[in-house]
PDB file of N, H, CA, C and O in Angstrom:
ATOM      1  N   MET A   1     -18.657 -14.615  22.413  1.00  0.00           N
ATOM      2  CA  MET A   1     -19.323 -14.173  21.230  1.00  0.00           C
ATOM      3  C   MET A   1     -20.786 -13.563  21.052  1.00  0.00           C
ATOM      4  O   MET A   1     -21.575 -13.359  20.129  1.00  0.00           O
ATOM      5  N   ALA A   2     -20.715 -13.355  22.645  1.00  0.00           N
ATOM      6  H   ALA A   2     -20.074 -13.521  23.395  1.00  0.00           H
ATOM      7  CA  ALA A   2     -22.221 -12.371  22.861  1.00  0.00           C
ATOM      8  C   ALA A   2     -21.687 -10.528  23.214  1.00  0.00           C
ATOM      9  O   ALA A   2     -20.635 -10.027  23.614  1.00  0.00           O
ATOM     10  N   ILE A   3     -22.834 -10.052  22.874  1.00  0.00           N
ATOM     11  H   ILE A   3     -23.687 -10.459  22.550  1.00  0.00           H
ATOM     12  CA  ILE A   3     -22.513  -8.783  22.689  1.00  0.00           C
ATOM     13  C   ILE A   3     -23.239  -8.112  23.973  1.00  0.00           C
ATOM     14  O   ILE A   3     -24.464  -8.224  24.036  1.00  0.00           O
ATOM     15  N   GLY A   4     -22.644  -7.513  24.862  1.00  0.00           N
ATOM     16  H   GLY A   4     -21.649  -7.421  24.811  1.00  0.00           H
ATOM     17  CA  GLY A   4     -23.201  -7.389  26.338  1.00  0.00           C
ATOM     18  C   GLY A   4     -22.274  -7.896  27.649  1.00  0.00           C
ATOM     19  O   GLY A   4     -21.146  -8.377  27.761  1.00  0.00           O
ATOM     20  N   PRO A   5     -23.159  -7.598  28.413  1.00  0.00           N
ATOM     21  CA  PRO A   5     -22.101  -8.208  30.045  1.00  0.00           C
ATOM     22  C   PRO A   5     -22.199  -9.744  29.689  1.00  0.00           C
ATOM     23  O   PRO A   5     -23.048 -10.165  28.903  1.00  0.00           O
ATOM     24  N   LEU A   6     -21.564 -10.300  30.121  1.00  0.00           N
ATOM     25  H   LEU A   6     -20.874  -9.957  30.759  1.00  0.00           H
ATOM     26  CA  LEU A   6     -21.272 -11.953  30.450  1.00  0.00           C
ATOM     27  C   LEU A   6     -21.927 -12.174  31.625  1.00  0.00           C
ATOM     28  O   LEU A   6     -21.873 -11.318  32.508  1.00  0.00           O
ATOM     29  N   THR A   7     -22.776 -13.580  31.836  1.00  0.00           N
ATOM     30  H   THR A   7     -22.821 -14.275  31.119  1.00  0.00           H
ATOM     31  CA  THR A   7     -23.117 -14.031  33.166  1.00  0.00           C
ATOM     32  C   THR A   7     -21.787 -14.632  33.610  1.00  0.00           C
ATOM     33  O   THR A   7     -21.662 -14.507  34.828  1.00  0.00           O
ATOM     34  N   GLN A   8     -20.835 -15.193  33.080  1.00  0.00           N
ATOM     35  H   GLN A   8     -20.937 -15.295  32.091  1.00  0.00           H
ATOM     36  CA  GLN A   8     -19.204 -15.917  33.266  1.00  0.00           C
ATOM     37  C   GLN A   8     -18.344 -14.988  33.157  1.00  0.00           C
ATOM     38  O   GLN A   8     -18.173 -14.340  32.125  1.00  0.00           O
ATOM     39  N   PRO A   9     -17.826 -14.861  34.034  1.00  0.00           N
ATOM     40  CA  PRO A   9     -16.405 -13.518  34.094  1.00  0.00           C
ATOM     41  C   PRO A   9     -15.463 -13.899  32.977  1.00  0.00           C
ATOM     42  O   PRO A   9     -14.929 -13.197  32.119  1.00  0.00           O
ATOM     43  N   LYS A  10     -15.388 -15.465  33.264  1.00  0.00           N
ATOM     44  H   LYS A  10     -15.823 -16.035  33.961  1.00  0.00           H
ATOM     45  CA  LYS A  10     -13.662 -15.740  32.482  1.00  0.00           C
ATOM     46  C   LYS A  10     -14.286 -17.203  31.553  1.00  0.00           C
ATOM     47  O   LYS A  10     -14.973 -18.130  31.982  1.00  0.00           O
ATOM     48  N   LYS A  11     -13.724 -16.962  30.104  1.00  0.00           N
ATOM     49  H   LYS A  11     -13.166 -16.209  29.755  1.00  0.00           H
ATOM     50  CA  LYS A  11     -13.828 -18.006  29.308  1.00  0.00           C
ATOM     51  C   LYS A  11     -12.894 -18.755  29.211  1.00  0.00           C
ATOM     52  O   LYS A  11     -11.775 -18.242  29.174  1.00  0.00           O
ATOM     53  N   SER A  12     -13.044 -20.481  29.121  1.00  0.00           N
ATOM     54  H   SER A  12     -13.952 -20.897  29.151  1.00  0.00           H
ATOM     55  CA  SER A  12     -11.942 -21.128  28.917  1.00  0.00           C
ATOM     56  C   SER A  12     -11.068 -21.336  27.859  1.00  0.00           C
ATOM     57  O   SER A  12     -11.619 -21.144  26.776  1.00  0.00           O
ATOM     58  N   LEU A  13     -10.355 -21.534  27.814  1.00  0.00           N
ATOM     59  H   LEU A  13      -9.907 -21.690  28.695  1.00  0.00           H
ATOM     60  CA  LEU A  13      -9.007 -21.321  26.468  1.00  0.00           C
ATOM     61  C   LEU A  13      -9.723 -22.284  25.485  1.00  0.00           C
ATOM     62  O   LEU A  13      -9.565 -22.077  24.281  1.00  0.00           O
ATOM     63  N   SER A  14     -10.554 -23.395  25.926  1.00  0.00           N
ATOM     64  H   SER A  14     -10.682 -23.563  26.903  1.00  0.00           H
ATOM     65  CA  SER A  14     -11.558 -24.112  24.514  1.00  0.00           C
ATOM     66  C   SER A  14     -12.417 -23.462  23.798  1.00  0.00           C
ATOM     67  O   SER A  14     -12.462 -23.571  22.573  1.00  0.00           O
ATOM     68  N   VAL A  15     -13.364 -22.550  24.633  1.00  0.00           N
ATOM     69  H   VAL A  15     -13.328 -22.462  25.628  1.00  0.00           H
ATOM     70  CA  VAL A  15     -14.280 -21.647  24.085  1.00  0.00           C
ATOM     71  C   VAL A  15     -13.815 -20.718  23.385  1.00  0.00           C
ATOM     72  O   VAL A  15     -14.373 -20.427  22.327  1.00  0.00           O
ATOM     73  N   ARG A  16     -12.371 -19.853  23.943  1.00  0.00           N
ATOM     74  H   ARG A  16     -11.918 -20.089  24.802  1.00  0.00           H
ATOM     75  CA  ARG A  16     -12.079 -19.141  22.847  1.00  0.00           C
ATOM     76  C   ARG A  16     -11.479 -19.260  21.638  1.00  0.00           C
ATOM     77  O   ARG A  16     -11.556 -18.527  20.652  1.00  0.00           O
ATOM     78  N   LEU A  17     -10.781 -20.413  21.845  1.00  0.00           N
ATOM     79  H   LEU A  17     -10.718 -21.008  22.646  1.00  0.00           H
ATOM     80  CA  LEU A  17     -10.123 -21.479  20.402  1.00  0.00           C
ATOM     81  C   LEU A  17     -11.311 -21.669  19.551  1.00  0.00           C
ATOM     82  O   LEU A  17     -11.170 -21.363  18.367  1.00  0.00           O
ATOM     83  N   VAL A  18     -12.620 -22.183  19.992  1.00  0.00           N
ATOM     84  H   VAL A  18     -12.734 -22.431  20.954  1.00  0.00           H
ATOM     85  CA  VAL A  18     -13.912 -22.467  19.190  1.00  0.00           C
ATOM     86  C   VAL A  18     -14.265 -21.322  18.599  1.00  0.00           C
ATOM     87  O   VAL A  18     -14.128 -21.334  17.376  1.00  0.00           O
ATOM     88  N   GLU A  19     -14.854 -19.910  19.279  1.00  0.00           N
ATOM     89  H   GLU A  19     -14.965 -19.900  20.273  1.00  0.00           H
ATOM     90  CA  GLU A  19     -14.701 -18.456  18.718  1.00  0.00           C
ATOM     91  C   GLU A  19     -13.695 -18.275  17.636  1.00  0.00           C
ATOM     92  O   GLU A  19     -14.246 -17.975  16.577  1.00  0.00           O
ATOM     93  N   LEU A  20     -12.381 -18.360  17.555  1.00  0.00           N
ATOM     94  H   LEU A  20     -11.933 -18.603  18.415  1.00  0.00           H
ATOM     95  CA  LEU A  20     -11.612 -18.068  16.859  1.00  0.00           C
ATOM     96  C   LEU A  20     -11.680 -18.972  15.510  1.00  0.00           C
ATOM     97  O   LEU A  20     -11.546 -18.293  14.492  1.00  0.00           O
ATOM     98  N   VAL A  21     -11.820 -20.051  15.343  1.00  0.00           N
ATOM     99  H   VAL A  21     -11.928 -20.602  16.170  1.00  0.00           H
ATOM    100  CA  VAL A  21     -12.326 -21.031  14.482  1.00  0.00           C
ATOM    101  C   VAL A  21     -13.775 -20.713  13.904  1.00  0.00           C
ATOM    102  O   VAL A  21     -13.772 -20.806  12.677  1.00  0.00           O
ATOM    103  N   VAL A  22     -14.729 -20.444  14.315  1.00  0.00           N
ATOM    104  H   VAL A  22     -14.732 -20.368  15.312  1.00  0.00           H
ATOM    105  CA  VAL A  22     -16.417 -19.493  13.847  1.00  0.00           C
ATOM    106  C   VAL A  22     -15.969 -18.656  13.429  1.00  0.00           C
ATOM    107  O   VAL A  22     -16.445 -18.534  12.301  1.00  0.00           O
ATOM    108  N   LEU A  23     -14.847 -17.436  13.738  1.00  0.00           N
ATOM    109  H   LEU A  23     -14.460 -17.535  14.654  1.00  0.00           H
ATOM    110  CA  LEU A  23     -14.817 -16.723  12.952  1.00  0.00           C
ATOM    111  C   LEU A  23     -14.047 -16.431  11.812  1.00  0.00           C
ATOM    112  O   LEU A  23     -14.228 -15.489  11.040  1.00  0.00           O
ATOM    113  N   TYR A  24     -13.024 -17.448  11.742  1.00  0.00           N
ATOM    114  H   TYR A  24     -12.876 -18.214  12.368  1.00  0.00           H
ATOM    115  CA  TYR A  24     -12.323 -17.533  10.807  1.00  0.00           C
ATOM    116  C   TYR A  24     -12.886 -18.021   9.636  1.00  0.00           C
ATOM    117  O   TYR A  24     -12.461 -17.719   8.521  1.00  0.00           O
ATOM    118  N   PHE A  25     -14.001 -18.902   9.882  1.00  0.00           N
ATOM    119  H   PHE A  25     -14.346 -19.147  10.788  1.00  0.00           H
ATOM    120  CA  PHE A  25     -14.973 -19.499   8.813  1.00  0.00           C
ATOM    121  C   PHE A  25     -15.903 -18.605   8.619  1.00  0.00           C
ATOM    122  O   PHE A  25     -16.206 -18.445   7.436  1.00  0.00           O
ATOM    123  N   LEU A  26     -16.519 -17.899   9.472  1.00  0.00           N
ATOM    124  H   LEU A  26     -16.273 -18.029  10.432  1.00  0.00           H
ATOM    125  CA  LEU A  26     -17.619 -16.946   8.974  1.00  0.00           C
ATOM    126  C   LEU A  26     -16.678 -15.628   8.023  1.00  0.00           C
ATOM    127  O   LEU A  26     -17.223 -14.974   7.134  1.00  0.00           O
ATOM    128  N   VAL A  27     -15.491 -15.475   8.356  1.00  0.00           N
ATOM    129  H   VAL A  27     -15.048 -16.007   9.078  1.00  0.00           H
ATOM    130  CA  VAL A  27     -14.980 -14.139   7.367  1.00  0.00           C
ATOM    131  C   VAL A  27     -14.459 -14.782   6.357  1.00  0.00           C
ATOM    132  O   VAL A  27     -14.101 -14.053   5.432  1.00  0.00           O
ATOM    133  N   GLY A  28     -14.251 -16.219   6.188  1.00  0.00           N
ATOM    134  H   GLY A  28     -14.542 -16.811   6.939  1.00  0.00           H
ATOM    135  CA  GLY A  28     -14.042 -16.872   4.978  1.00  0.00           C
ATOM    136  C   GLY A  28     -15.087 -16.886   4.239  1.00  0.00           C
ATOM    137  O   GLY A  28     -15.070 -16.584   3.046  1.00  0.00           O
ATOM    138  N   GLY A  29     -16.290 -17.306   5.000  1.00  0.00           N
ATOM    139  H   GLY A  29     -16.304 -17.552   5.969  1.00  0.00           H
ATOM    140  CA  GLY A  29     -17.434 -17.132   3.863  1.00  0.00           C
ATOM    141  C   GLY A  29     -17.881 -16.103   3.366  1.00  0.00           C
ATOM    142  O   GLY A  29     -18.419 -16.044   2.260  1.00  0.00           O
ATOM    143  N   MET A  30     -17.631 -14.778   4.462  1.00  0.00           N
ATOM    144  H   MET A  30     -17.194 -14.826   5.360  1.00  0.00           H
ATOM    145  CA  MET A  30     -18.154 -13.790   3.470  1.00  0.00           C
ATOM    146  C   MET A  30     -17.176 -12.816   2.264  1.00  0.00           C
ATOM    147  O   MET A  30     -17.483 -11.869   1.540  1.00  0.00           O
ATOM    148  N   ALA A  31     -15.763 -13.656   2.496  1.00  0.00           N
ATOM    149  H   ALA A  31     -15.514 -14.426   3.084  1.00  0.00           H
ATOM    150  CA  ALA A  31     -14.881 -13.252   1.435  1.00  0.00           C
ATOM    151  C   ALA A  31     -15.227 -14.161   0.112  1.00  0.00           C
ATOM    152  O   ALA A  31     -14.938 -13.865  -1.047  1.00  0.00           O
ATOM    153  N   LEU A  32     -16.018 -15.515   0.626  1.00  0.00           N
ATOM    154  H   LEU A  32     -16.253 -15.756   1.568  1.00  0.00           H
ATOM    155  CA  LEU A  32     -16.197 -16.298  -0.685  1.00  0.00           C
ATOM    156  C   LEU A  32     -17.452 -15.749  -1.173  1.00  0.00           C
ATOM    157  O   LEU A  32     -17.639 -16.059  -2.350  1.00  0.00           O
ATOM    158  N   LEU A  33     -18.306 -15.091  -0.704  1.00  0.00           N
ATOM    159  H   LEU A  33     -18.154 -14.840   0.252  1.00  0.00           H
ATOM    160  CA  LEU A  33     -19.094 -14.774  -1.163  1.00  0.00           C
ATOM    161  C   LEU A  33     -19.008 -13.602  -1.739  1.00  0.00           C
ATOM    162  O   LEU A  33     -19.818 -13.442  -2.652  1.00  0.00           O
ATOM    163  N   LEU A  34     -18.180 -12.576  -1.482  1.00  0.00           N
ATOM    164  H   LEU A  34     -17.521 -12.706  -0.741  1.00  0.00           H
ATOM    165  CA  LEU A  34     -17.916 -11.264  -2.178  1.00  0.00           C
ATOM    166  C   LEU A  34     -17.142 -11.612  -3.501  1.00  0.00           C
ATOM    167  O   LEU A  34     -17.269 -10.939  -4.524  1.00  0.00           O
ATOM    168  N   GLU A  35     -16.249 -12.825  -3.391  1.00  0.00           N
ATOM    169  H   GLU A  35     -16.146 -13.372  -2.560  1.00  0.00           H
ATOM    170  CA  GLU A  35     -15.598 -13.371  -4.743  1.00  0.00           C
ATOM    171  C   GLU A  35     -16.578 -13.583  -5.848  1.00  0.00           C
ATOM    172  O   GLU A  35     -16.656 -13.099  -6.978  1.00  0.00           O
ATOM    173  N   ARG A  36     -17.404 -14.565  -5.102  1.00  0.00           N
ATOM    174  H   ARG A  36     -17.341 -14.958  -4.184  1.00  0.00           H
ATOM    175  CA  ARG A  36     -18.680 -15.063  -6.411  1.00  0.00           C
ATOM    176  C   ARG A  36     -19.190 -13.929  -6.593  1.00  0.00           C
ATOM    177  O   ARG A  36     -19.193 -13.666  -7.795  1.00  0.00           O
ATOM    178  N   ARG A  37     -19.668 -13.047  -5.906  1.00  0.00           N
ATOM    179  H   ARG A  37     -19.665 -13.261  -4.929  1.00  0.00           H
ATOM    180  CA  ARG A  37     -20.424 -12.206  -6.872  1.00  0.00           C
ATOM    181  C   ARG A  37     -19.824 -11.304  -7.923  1.00  0.00           C
ATOM    182  O   ARG A  37     -20.349 -10.861  -8.945  1.00  0.00           O
ATOM    183  N   ALA A  38     -18.115 -11.062  -7.250  1.00  0.00           N
ATOM    184  H   ALA A  38     -17.689 -11.422  -6.420  1.00  0.00           H
ATOM    185  CA  ALA A  38     -17.197 -10.251  -8.143  1.00  0.00           C
ATOM    186  C   ALA A  38     -17.325 -11.230  -9.642  1.00  0.00           C
ATOM    187  O   ALA A  38     -17.485 -10.609 -10.693  1.00  0.00           O
ATOM    188  N   GLY A  39     -17.262 -12.488  -9.673  1.00  0.00           N
ATOM    189  H   GLY A  39     -17.132 -12.993  -8.819  1.00  0.00           H
ATOM    190  CA  GLY A  39     -16.738 -13.454 -10.651  1.00  0.00           C
ATOM    191  C   GLY A  39     -16.325 -14.864 -10.977  1.00  0.00           C
ATOM    192  O   GLY A  39     -17.062 -15.752 -10.550  1.00  0.00           O
ATOM    193  N   GLN A  40     -15.461 -15.141 -11.539  1.00  0.00           N
ATOM    194  H   GLN A  40     -14.862 -14.419 -11.887  1.00  0.00           H
ATOM    195  CA  GLN A  40     -14.966 -16.466 -11.154  1.00  0.00           C
ATOM    196  C   GLN A  40     -14.154 -16.706  -9.984  1.00  0.00           C
ATOM    197  O   GLN A  40     -13.175 -16.035  -9.658  1.00  0.00           O
ATOM    198  N   ILE A  41     -14.712 -17.897  -9.255  1.00  0.00           N
ATOM    199  H   ILE A  41     -15.507 -18.443  -9.520  1.00  0.00           H
ATOM    200  CA  ILE A  41     -14.188 -18.357  -7.918  1.00  0.00           C
ATOM    201  C   ILE A  41     -12.444 -18.849  -8.390  1.00  0.00           C
ATOM    202  O   ILE A  41     -12.412 -19.753  -9.226  1.00  0.00           O
ATOM    203  N   ALA A  42     -11.400 -18.446  -8.027  1.00  0.00           N
ATOM    204  H   ALA A  42     -11.426 -17.712  -7.348  1.00  0.00           H
ATOM    205  CA  ALA A  42     -10.121 -19.185  -7.929  1.00  0.00           C
ATOM    206  C   ALA A  42     -10.104 -20.575  -7.036  1.00  0.00           C
ATOM    207  O   ALA A  42     -10.278 -20.742  -5.829  1.00  0.00           O
ATOM    208  N   PRO A  43      -9.867 -21.364  -7.942  1.00  0.00           N
ATOM    209  CA  PRO A  43      -9.216 -22.678  -7.026  1.00  0.00           C
ATOM    210  C   PRO A  43      -8.401 -22.630  -5.978  1.00  0.00           C
ATOM    211  O   PRO A  43      -7.326 -22.060  -6.164  1.00  0.00           O
ATOM    212  N   GLN A  44      -8.691 -23.217  -4.585  1.00  0.00           N
ATOM    213  H   GLN A  44      -9.564 -23.680  -4.434  1.00  0.00           H
ATOM    214  CA  GLN A  44      -7.707 -22.802  -3.444  1.00  0.00           C
ATOM    215  C   GLN A  44      -7.560 -24.467  -3.124  1.00  0.00           C
ATOM    216  O   GLN A  44      -8.432 -25.334  -3.177  1.00  0.00           O
ATOM    217  N   GLY A  45      -5.714 -24.609  -2.672  1.00  0.00           N
ATOM    218  H   GLY A  45      -5.005 -23.905  -2.629  1.00  0.00           H
ATOM    219  CA  GLY A  45      -5.401 -25.593  -2.290  1.00  0.00           C
ATOM    220  C   GLY A  45      -5.280 -25.599  -1.020  1.00  0.00           C
ATOM    221  O   GLY A  45      -5.921 -24.676  -0.518  1.00  0.00           O
ATOM    222  N   TRP A  46      -4.587 -26.414  -0.072  1.00  0.00           N
ATOM    223  H   TRP A  46      -4.066 -27.164  -0.480  1.00  0.00           H
ATOM    224  CA  TRP A  46      -4.216 -26.598   1.223  1.00  0.00           C
ATOM    225  C   TRP A  46      -3.142 -25.207   1.523  1.00  0.00           C
ATOM    226  O   TRP A  46      -3.290 -24.565   2.563  1.00  0.00           O
ATOM    227  N   GLU A  47      -2.366 -24.933   0.791  1.00  0.00           N
ATOM    228  H   GLU A  47      -2.246 -25.455  -0.054  1.00  0.00           H
ATOM    229  CA  GLU A  47      -1.342 -23.838   0.918  1.00  0.00           C
ATOM    230  C   GLU A  47      -2.312 -22.375   1.221  1.00  0.00           C
ATOM    231  O   GLU A  47      -2.057 -21.695   2.215  1.00  0.00           O
ATOM    232  N   PHE A  48      -3.381 -22.000   0.309  1.00  0.00           N
ATOM    233  H   PHE A  48      -3.588 -22.552  -0.499  1.00  0.00           H
ATOM    234  CA  PHE A  48      -4.299 -21.062   0.859  1.00  0.00           C
ATOM    235  C   PHE A  48      -4.932 -20.960   1.988  1.00  0.00           C
ATOM    236  O   PHE A  48      -5.079 -19.803   2.381  1.00  0.00           O
ATOM    237  N   TYR A  49      -5.507 -22.081   2.870  1.00  0.00           N
ATOM    238  H   TYR A  49      -5.388 -23.021   2.550  1.00  0.00           H
ATOM    239  CA  TYR A  49      -6.013 -22.134   3.856  1.00  0.00           C
ATOM    240  C   TYR A  49      -4.833 -21.792   4.941  1.00  0.00           C
ATOM    241  O   TYR A  49      -4.981 -20.904   5.781  1.00  0.00           O
ATOM    242  N   ALA A  50      -3.616 -22.609   4.834  1.00  0.00           N
ATOM    243  H   ALA A  50      -3.496 -23.331   4.152  1.00  0.00           H
ATOM    244  CA  ALA A  50      -2.348 -22.242   5.345  1.00  0.00           C
ATOM    245  C   ALA A  50      -1.981 -20.967   5.683  1.00  0.00           C
ATOM    246  O   ALA A  50      -1.602 -20.774   6.838  1.00  0.00           O
ATOM    247  N   VAL A  51      -2.020 -20.039   4.887  1.00  0.00           N
ATOM    248  H   VAL A  51      -2.328 -20.195   3.949  1.00  0.00           H
ATOM    249  CA  VAL A  51      -1.575 -18.388   4.710  1.00  0.00           C
ATOM    250  C   VAL A  51      -2.800 -17.943   5.074  1.00  0.00           C
ATOM    251  O   VAL A  51      -2.503 -17.084   5.903  1.00  0.00           O
ATOM    252  N   THR A  52      -4.105 -17.962   4.994  1.00  0.00           N
ATOM    253  H   THR A  52      -4.346 -18.661   4.321  1.00  0.00           H
ATOM    254  CA  THR A  52      -5.028 -17.344   5.415  1.00  0.00           C
ATOM    255  C   THR A  52      -5.148 -17.550   7.062  1.00  0.00           C
ATOM    256  O   THR A  52      -5.368 -16.630   7.849  1.00  0.00           O
ATOM    257  N   GLY A  53      -4.988 -18.722   7.363  1.00  0.00           N
ATOM    258  H   GLY A  53      -4.809 -19.470   6.723  1.00  0.00           H
ATOM    259  CA  GLY A  53      -5.237 -19.232   9.117  1.00  0.00           C
ATOM    260  C   GLY A  53      -4.035 -18.304   9.673  1.00  0.00           C
ATOM    261  O   GLY A  53      -4.366 -17.623  10.644  1.00  0.00           O
ATOM    262  N   THR A  54      -2.898 -18.175   9.300  1.00  0.00           N
ATOM    263  H   THR A  54      -2.629 -18.727   8.511  1.00  0.00           H
ATOM    264  CA  THR A  54      -2.018 -17.736   9.462  1.00  0.00           C
ATOM    265  C   THR A  54      -2.219 -16.341   9.725  1.00  0.00           C
ATOM    266  O   THR A  54      -1.966 -15.872  10.834  1.00  0.00           O
ATOM    267  N   LEU A  55      -2.650 -15.659   8.792  1.00  0.00           N
ATOM    268  H   LEU A  55      -2.855 -16.040   7.891  1.00  0.00           H
ATOM    269  CA  LEU A  55      -2.620 -14.174   8.700  1.00  0.00           C
ATOM    270  C   LEU A  55      -3.809 -13.620   9.578  1.00  0.00           C
ATOM    271  O   LEU A  55      -3.708 -12.467  10.000  1.00  0.00           O
ATOM    272  N   PHE A  56      -4.826 -14.298   9.853  1.00  0.00           N
ATOM    273  H   PHE A  56      -4.908 -15.234   9.510  1.00  0.00           H
ATOM    274  CA  PHE A  56      -6.179 -14.394  10.441  1.00  0.00           C
ATOM    275  C   PHE A  56      -5.378 -14.440  12.193  1.00  0.00           C
ATOM    276  O   PHE A  56      -5.781 -13.660  13.055  1.00  0.00           O
ATOM    277  N   LEU A  57      -4.332 -15.377  12.464  1.00  0.00           N
ATOM    278  H   LEU A  57      -4.004 -16.011  11.763  1.00  0.00           H
ATOM    279  CA  LEU A  57      -4.100 -15.283  13.704  1.00  0.00           C
ATOM    280  C   LEU A  57      -3.107 -14.090  13.536  1.00  0.00           C
ATOM    281  O   LEU A  57      -3.530 -13.433  14.487  1.00  0.00           O
ATOM    282  N   THR A  58      -2.342 -13.513  13.150  1.00  0.00           N
ATOM    283  H   THR A  58      -1.998 -14.047  12.378  1.00  0.00           H
ATOM    284  CA  THR A  58      -1.677 -12.874  13.008  1.00  0.00           C
ATOM    285  C   THR A  58      -2.254 -11.388  13.219  1.00  0.00           C
ATOM    286  O   THR A  58      -1.844 -10.734  14.178  1.00  0.00           O
ATOM    287  N   LEU A  59      -3.152 -10.875  12.379  1.00  0.00           N
ATOM    288  H   LEU A  59      -3.486 -11.406  11.599  1.00  0.00           H
ATOM    289  CA  LEU A  59      -4.210  -9.624  12.903  1.00  0.00           C
ATOM    290  C   LEU A  59      -5.258  -9.977  13.874  1.00  0.00           C
ATOM    291  O   LEU A  59      -6.142  -9.130  14.006  1.00  0.00           O
ATOM    292  N   ALA A  60      -5.347 -11.023  14.566  1.00  0.00           N
ATOM    293  H   ALA A  60      -4.629 -11.712  14.459  1.00  0.00           H
ATOM    294  CA  ALA A  60      -5.874 -11.141  15.866  1.00  0.00           C
ATOM    295  C   ALA A  60      -5.176 -10.898  16.639  1.00  0.00           C
ATOM    296  O   ALA A  60      -5.723 -10.441  17.642  1.00  0.00           O
ATOM    297  N   PHE A  61      -3.839 -11.004  16.701  1.00  0.00           N
ATOM    298  H   PHE A  61      -3.394 -11.376  15.886  1.00  0.00           H
ATOM    299  CA  PHE A  61      -2.373 -10.919  17.965  1.00  0.00           C
ATOM    300  C   PHE A  61      -2.852  -9.148  18.633  1.00  0.00           C
ATOM    301  O   PHE A  61      -2.955  -9.127  19.860  1.00  0.00           O
ATOM    302  N   PRO A  62      -3.084  -7.977  18.015  1.00  0.00           N
ATOM    303  CA  PRO A  62      -3.161  -6.890  18.677  1.00  0.00           C
ATOM    304  C   PRO A  62      -4.132  -7.278  20.139  1.00  0.00           C
ATOM    305  O   PRO A  62      -3.924  -7.138  21.345  1.00  0.00           O
ATOM    306  N   GLY A  63      -5.581  -7.979  19.104  1.00  0.00           N
ATOM    307  H   GLY A  63      -5.750  -8.093  18.125  1.00  0.00           H
ATOM    308  CA  GLY A  63      -6.347  -7.620  20.194  1.00  0.00           C
ATOM    309  C   GLY A  63      -5.979  -8.522  21.507  1.00  0.00           C
ATOM    310  O   GLY A  63      -6.479  -8.391  22.625  1.00  0.00           O
ATOM    311  N   PHE A  64      -5.133  -9.330  21.165  1.00  0.00           N
ATOM    312  H   PHE A  64      -4.728  -9.437  20.257  1.00  0.00           H
ATOM    313  CA  PHE A  64      -4.478 -10.319  22.373  1.00  0.00           C
ATOM    314  C   PHE A  64      -3.700  -9.419  23.674  1.00  0.00           C
ATOM    315  O   PHE A  64      -3.684  -9.475  24.904  1.00  0.00           O
ATOM    316  N   VAL A  65      -3.121  -8.626  22.664  1.00  0.00           N
ATOM    317  H   VAL A  65      -3.134  -8.580  21.665  1.00  0.00           H
ATOM    318  CA  VAL A  65      -2.170  -7.881  23.352  1.00  0.00           C
ATOM    319  C   VAL A  65      -3.163  -6.714  24.561  1.00  0.00           C
ATOM    320  O   VAL A  65      -3.205  -6.600  25.786  1.00  0.00           O
ATOM    321  N   TYR A  66      -3.639  -6.233  23.748  1.00  0.00           N
ATOM    322  H   TYR A  66      -3.605  -6.326  22.752  1.00  0.00           H
ATOM    323  CA  TYR A  66      -4.491  -5.578  24.463  1.00  0.00           C
ATOM    324  C   TYR A  66      -5.506  -6.297  25.145  1.00  0.00           C
ATOM    325  O   TYR A  66      -6.364  -5.497  25.518  1.00  0.00           O
ATOM    326  N   ARG A  67      -5.753  -7.363  25.441  1.00  0.00           N
ATOM    327  H   ARG A  67      -5.055  -8.013  25.138  1.00  0.00           H
ATOM    328  CA  ARG A  67      -6.759  -7.621  26.107  1.00  0.00           C
ATOM    329  C   ARG A  67      -6.020  -8.240  27.496  1.00  0.00           C
ATOM    330  O   ARG A  67      -6.312  -8.078  28.681  1.00  0.00           O
ATOM    331  N   TYR A  68      -4.964  -8.999  26.867  1.00  0.00           N
ATOM    332  H   TYR A  68      -4.727  -9.131  25.904  1.00  0.00           H
ATOM    333  CA  TYR A  68      -3.988  -9.737  28.292  1.00  0.00           C
ATOM    334  C   TYR A  68      -3.261  -8.925  28.680  1.00  0.00           C
ATOM    335  O   TYR A  68      -3.336  -8.760  29.898  1.00  0.00           O
ATOM    336  N   LEU A  69      -2.234  -8.033  27.934  1.00  0.00           N
ATOM    337  H   LEU A  69      -2.173  -8.167  26.945  1.00  0.00           H
ATOM    338  CA  LEU A  69      -1.044  -7.422  28.250  1.00  0.00           C
ATOM    339  C   LEU A  69      -1.004  -5.875  28.542  1.00  0.00           C
ATOM    340  O   LEU A  69      -0.267  -5.423  29.418  1.00  0.00           O
ATOM    341  N   LEU A  70      -1.736  -5.166  27.859  1.00  0.00           N
ATOM    342  H   LEU A  70      -2.335  -5.533  27.148  1.00  0.00           H
ATOM    343  CA  LEU A  70      -2.021  -3.637  28.302  1.00  0.00           C
ATOM    344  C   LEU A  70      -3.221  -3.250  29.031  1.00  0.00           C
ATOM    345  O   LEU A  70      -3.400  -2.091  29.405  1.00  0.00           O
ATOM    346  N   ARG A  71      -3.983  -4.124  29.224  1.00  0.00           N
ATOM    347  H   ARG A  71      -3.837  -5.065  28.920  1.00  0.00           H
ATOM    348  CA  ARG A  71      -5.386  -3.709  30.049  1.00  0.00           C
ATOM    349  C   ARG A  71      -5.207  -3.673  30.982  1.00  0.00           C
ATOM    350  O   ARG A  71      -4.441  -4.575  31.322  1.00  0.00           O
ATOM    351  N   ARG A  72      -5.646  -2.777  32.096  1.00  0.00           N
ATOM    352  H   ARG A  72      -6.268  -2.045  31.820  1.00  0.00           H
ATOM    353  CA  ARG A  72      -5.435  -2.882  33.507  1.00  0.00           C
ATOM    354  C   ARG A  72      -7.013  -3.134  34.284  1.00  0.00           C
ATOM    355  O   ARG A  72      -8.093  -2.543  34.319  1.00  0.00           O
ATOM    356  N   HIS A  73      -6.458  -4.288  34.820  1.00  0.00           N
ATOM    357  H   HIS A  73      -5.581  -4.768  34.792  1.00  0.00           H
ATOM    358  CA  HIS A  73      -7.977  -4.932  35.210  1.00  0.00           C
ATOM    359  C   HIS A  73      -8.113  -4.192  36.841  1.00  0.00           C
ATOM    360  O   HIS A  73      -7.191  -4.410  37.627  1.00  0.00           O
ATOM    361  N   GLY A  74      -8.991  -3.546  37.173  1.00  0.00           N
ATOM    362  H   GLY A  74      -9.740  -3.368  36.535  1.00  0.00           H
ATOM    363  CA  GLY A  74      -9.601  -3.210  38.396  1.00  0.00           C
ATOM    364  C   GLY A  74      -9.118  -1.813  38.580  1.00  0.00           C
ATOM    365  O   GLY A  74      -9.455  -1.169  39.574  1.00  0.00           O
TER     366      GLY A  74
END
């Protein structure tokens, strides 16, 4: 999550998963702030979080493809 060159060239899977969860909650918090400023907040159940989590992973997939499948190293 740092901007700029990293001191450690490779991140572990656990660090990447933590970053994904933190970014999910950061985006969700910004969306909640926008909804609160626009008016009444609609109640959400577990279905809402299941759908938004799946949508977040789906929209992150092109970055995964670019990072690991398309970009040439070296």
